[in-house]
Legacy VTK file of the C-alpha trace (Angstrom):
# vtk DataFile Version 3.0
C-alpha trace
ASCII
DATASET POLYDATA
POINTS 311 float
104.389 63.095 102.583
105.767 66.603 103.034
103.138 69.348 103.063
103.750 72.079 100.466
102.456 74.850 102.718
104.879 73.813 105.441
107.713 73.699 102.932
106.861 77.301 102.055
107.002 78.176 105.776
110.496 76.725 106.259
111.726 78.514 103.120
110.399 81.774 104.535
112.087 80.992 107.862
115.378 80.505 105.998
114.975 83.937 104.398
113.835 85.792 107.523
116.060 84.154 110.117
113.628 84.076 113.045
110.218 82.756 114.046
108.933 86.274 114.751
110.032 87.682 111.383
108.595 84.671 109.573
105.268 85.097 111.358
105.177 88.797 110.480
105.917 88.097 106.820
103.317 85.350 106.470
100.641 86.975 108.601
100.664 84.137 111.160
101.209 84.176 114.886
104.665 83.039 116.094
103.075 80.014 117.770
101.394 79.015 114.490
104.751 79.172 112.676
106.358 77.054 115.392
103.550 74.514 115.106
103.923 74.324 111.327
107.670 73.788 111.598
107.212 71.136 114.292
104.681 69.315 112.098
107.146 69.457 109.193
109.829 67.910 111.397
107.470 65.019 112.160
106.748 64.575 108.448
110.448 64.684 107.578
111.507 62.482 110.466
114.405 64.824 111.229
115.239 67.807 113.408
115.083 70.831 111.111
115.264 73.713 113.596
117.793 74.136 116.406
115.832 75.934 119.108
117.240 77.746 122.121
115.592 80.012 124.669
116.494 83.092 122.629
116.825 81.970 119.026
116.112 79.350 116.401
118.164 78.400 113.372
118.219 75.734 110.691
120.088 72.509 111.290
122.099 70.886 108.500
119.047 68.759 107.703
116.911 71.901 107.663
119.220 73.636 105.210
119.199 70.592 102.925
115.407 70.466 103.040
115.171 74.173 102.165
117.275 73.549 99.053
114.906 70.760 97.989
111.828 72.792 98.973
112.804 75.780 96.829
113.127 73.525 93.789
109.854 71.732 94.590
107.903 74.967 95.039
109.349 76.338 91.804
108.297 73.172 89.954
104.797 73.426 91.427
104.498 77.034 90.253
105.734 76.026 86.790
103.084 73.305 86.620
100.369 75.708 87.745
101.500 78.273 85.160
101.484 75.656 82.402
97.972 74.507 83.268
96.569 78.023 83.671
98.145 79.038 80.354
95.739 76.643 78.637
92.822 78.710 79.919
94.376 81.832 78.324
92.180 84.121 80.440
94.109 86.371 82.839
92.564 86.042 86.271
93.466 86.478 89.917
95.790 88.925 91.613
99.176 90.058 90.311
101.444 91.805 92.776
104.022 94.271 91.462
106.641 96.156 93.453
108.617 99.077 92.063
111.175 101.610 93.191
109.268 104.831 94.004
109.972 106.758 90.792
108.899 103.813 88.642
105.759 103.247 90.698
104.600 106.813 89.987
105.624 106.671 86.318
104.297 103.216 85.378
101.081 103.090 87.436
98.804 105.165 85.129
99.613 103.174 81.975
99.377 99.851 83.812
95.962 100.739 85.206
94.664 101.815 81.792
95.924 98.680 80.031
94.908 96.103 82.627
91.419 97.368 83.430
90.111 95.626 80.305
90.784 92.295 82.079
87.869 92.201 84.487
88.982 89.006 86.233
92.458 90.387 86.946
93.372 92.522 89.945
96.622 94.457 90.336
98.340 95.356 93.576
101.291 97.715 93.200
103.623 98.648 96.042
106.881 100.525 96.450
110.271 99.407 97.707
113.973 99.469 96.982
115.181 97.576 93.932
117.342 95.106 95.854
114.431 94.234 98.088
112.136 93.905 95.070
114.308 91.211 93.523
114.383 89.304 96.805
110.592 89.526 97.045
110.227 88.106 93.536
112.611 85.287 94.402
110.706 84.468 97.585
107.301 84.565 95.886
106.047 87.581 97.863
105.490 89.493 94.612
105.117 88.439 90.995
106.995 91.256 89.246
109.535 93.834 90.381
110.482 96.998 88.526
114.120 97.613 89.425
116.744 100.200 88.560
120.298 99.279 87.660
123.004 101.962 87.784
125.992 99.654 87.293
124.845 96.831 84.987
124.597 94.328 87.824
121.061 93.010 87.289
121.385 89.586 85.680
119.137 86.646 84.915
119.539 83.419 86.844
118.113 79.916 86.679
115.068 81.118 88.618
114.677 84.778 87.560
113.936 86.388 84.211
115.016 89.975 83.512
113.221 92.107 80.904
114.975 95.363 79.857
112.536 98.276 79.687
114.262 101.631 79.186
117.326 103.778 79.850
116.833 106.648 82.290
119.495 109.395 82.014
120.405 111.883 84.692
119.229 115.406 83.784
119.766 118.840 85.281
116.731 120.635 86.714
116.824 124.355 87.514
114.222 126.986 88.511
112.601 128.854 85.636
114.347 132.108 86.572
117.803 130.497 86.762
120.337 131.622 84.165
120.580 128.028 82.862
116.846 128.021 82.147
117.777 129.616 78.827
118.744 127.045 76.183
121.202 129.607 74.804
123.382 129.242 77.928
125.572 126.122 77.684
125.715 123.721 80.615
129.253 123.683 82.010
129.907 121.163 84.769
132.758 123.231 86.189
130.491 126.233 86.635
127.901 124.046 88.357
130.297 123.112 91.167
129.507 126.246 93.134
125.739 126.178 92.623
123.411 125.480 95.591
122.825 121.753 95.049
120.072 119.638 96.523
120.374 115.856 96.527
119.239 112.650 98.124
121.214 111.504 101.199
124.769 110.280 100.844
124.866 106.646 99.733
121.594 106.735 97.774
122.009 105.491 94.169
120.944 108.800 92.605
123.354 110.676 94.895
126.207 108.368 93.888
125.294 109.043 90.256
125.627 112.787 90.825
129.009 112.232 92.480
130.145 110.202 89.449
128.917 112.924 87.096
130.876 115.664 88.878
134.005 113.588 89.543
135.667 114.637 86.276
135.532 118.318 87.279
136.819 117.839 90.787
133.516 116.911 92.415
130.696 119.119 93.606
130.952 121.247 96.708
129.444 119.712 99.863
125.671 119.492 99.382
124.000 121.825 101.888
120.554 120.240 101.616
119.736 116.533 101.536
116.185 115.256 101.169
114.552 111.843 100.956
112.515 111.546 97.778
113.100 112.998 94.336
109.617 114.516 94.342
110.536 116.653 97.335
113.712 117.811 95.610
111.865 118.743 92.409
109.332 120.744 94.416
112.108 122.708 96.093
113.836 123.396 92.775
110.524 124.768 91.471
110.493 127.185 94.412
113.919 128.515 93.396
115.845 127.127 96.362
118.543 125.360 94.357
119.355 123.024 91.474
119.491 119.238 91.236
120.401 116.334 89.008
117.666 113.698 88.865
116.792 110.688 86.702
114.504 111.880 83.901
111.861 109.333 84.945
111.258 111.430 88.066
109.695 114.068 85.818
106.857 111.745 84.790
104.756 112.996 87.706
104.754 116.470 86.171
106.287 119.387 88.076
105.643 123.025 87.218
108.177 125.783 87.654
111.299 123.921 86.541
113.393 123.759 83.396
115.165 120.573 82.318
118.612 120.680 80.723
120.700 117.882 79.301
124.196 117.319 80.660
127.043 117.532 78.127
128.711 114.398 76.819
127.380 110.988 77.810
125.469 111.564 81.034
125.288 109.059 83.823
122.079 107.055 83.821
120.364 103.882 84.927
118.583 101.032 83.203
115.118 99.982 84.281
114.126 96.306 84.174
111.167 94.112 85.022
112.060 90.956 86.964
109.832 87.895 87.351
110.240 84.260 88.353
110.960 81.966 85.420
108.344 79.582 86.785
105.561 82.195 86.614
106.079 84.125 83.374
103.704 81.913 81.364
100.834 82.316 83.811
98.279 84.420 81.892
97.875 87.024 84.643
101.651 87.540 84.914
102.181 87.396 81.147
99.560 90.052 80.397
100.946 92.273 83.161
104.457 91.987 81.745
103.091 93.004 78.342
101.393 95.993 79.954
104.694 96.929 81.615
106.421 96.864 78.211
103.703 99.058 76.688
104.106 101.536 79.543
107.881 101.472 79.090
107.601 102.342 75.387
105.353 105.295 76.179
107.675 106.495 78.918
110.752 106.073 76.708
109.106 108.336 74.122
108.383 110.880 76.844
111.988 110.754 78.039
113.241 111.275 74.485
110.991 114.321 74.181
112.372 115.682 77.446
115.936 115.232 76.189
115.174 116.957 72.877
113.508 119.882 74.627
116.434 120.287 77.007
119.098 120.695 74.334
LINES 1 312
311 0 1 2 3 4 5 6 7 8 9 10 11 12 13 14 15 16 17 18 19 20 21 22 23 24 25 26 27 28 29 30 31 32 33 34 35 36 37 38 39 40 41 42 43 44 45 46 47 48 49 50 51 52 53 54 55 56 57 58 59 60 61 62 63 64 65 66 67 68 69 70 71 72 73 74 75 76 77 78 79 80 81 82 83 84 85 86 87 88 89 90 91 92 93 94 95 96 97 98 99 100 101 102 103 104 105 106 107 108 109 110 111 112 113 114 115 116 117 118 119 120 121 122 123 124 125 126 127 128 129 130 131 132 133 134 135 136 137 138 139 140 141 142 143 144 145 146 147 148 149 150 151 152 153 154 155 156 157 158 159 160 161 162 163 164 165 166 167 168 169 170 171 172 173 174 175 176 177 178 179 180 181 182 183 184 185 186 187 188 189 190 191 192 193 194 195 196 197 198 199 200 201 202 203 204 205 206 207 208 209 210 211 212 213 214 215 216 217 218 219 220 221 222 223 224 225 226 227 228 229 230 231 232 233 234 235 236 237 238 239 240 241 242 243 244 245 246 247 248 249 250 251 252 253 254 255 256 257 258 259 260 261 262 263 264 265 266 267 268 269 270 271 272 273 274 275 276 277 278 279 280 281 282 283 284 285 286 287 288 289 290 291 292 293 294 295 296 297 298 299 300 301 302 303 304 305 306 307 308 309 310
């Protein structure tokens, strides 16, 4: 009979592409991973890994087994979720990953809501949205909070997507800037020559700014690029320049800035929670998803207040 733990190892090998990367991901030594894969080959009665002096890759039989293993592991998780749902008491660890802005914004409400469940522990990390979805798919995390600028996040047979809120791009300026006054209209053409600060070229929020300014001929070359929206907001507060950021970035609270709404229909992103279909009925995951929705409603109200104040 095929061992479930070894099936999980070969699935991880298929995702990582090497013995070393698989060992790093699972917290094993490379030799332990090799031993597990060799034992699985004996159980399967087939060569699953094509090994050379410098590399290892799946054989055709290995790829077929991975396809079966992913379905088997999903069915096992579904069965475990169904059985644990009968207990109805959230317990154990739930792992959540979020893009950095969401991690800062959602963490306080999640902690407040979930601390009433004494048998439940939460681990929240940060990462890019694309990586978060892959980590949910692979079972590394239970829930991912992801941003979607282009409407590309979709459910699949194995993933469930839960819409949370819309996060518009807003203009942030220093308090002494002329646009800090609500009596001064925001004109995109006049903003072209302002000293802009932005995330590096290619970052989703930077591409959103480029889309926003495209109708007025595009912004001038950005003289300052910084990793992290928090860094950019801090520099705006010091009067160094202006920026366009997703409103959710303001959840951390930054003094010394004024928020203005862009005219028309501003560019924005949607924020979703993503979880495996096989795990959503597990009490610990279910109660965490409910807490995420509660946090999203509170944040959506805050974002609406920001938009009203910026008009």
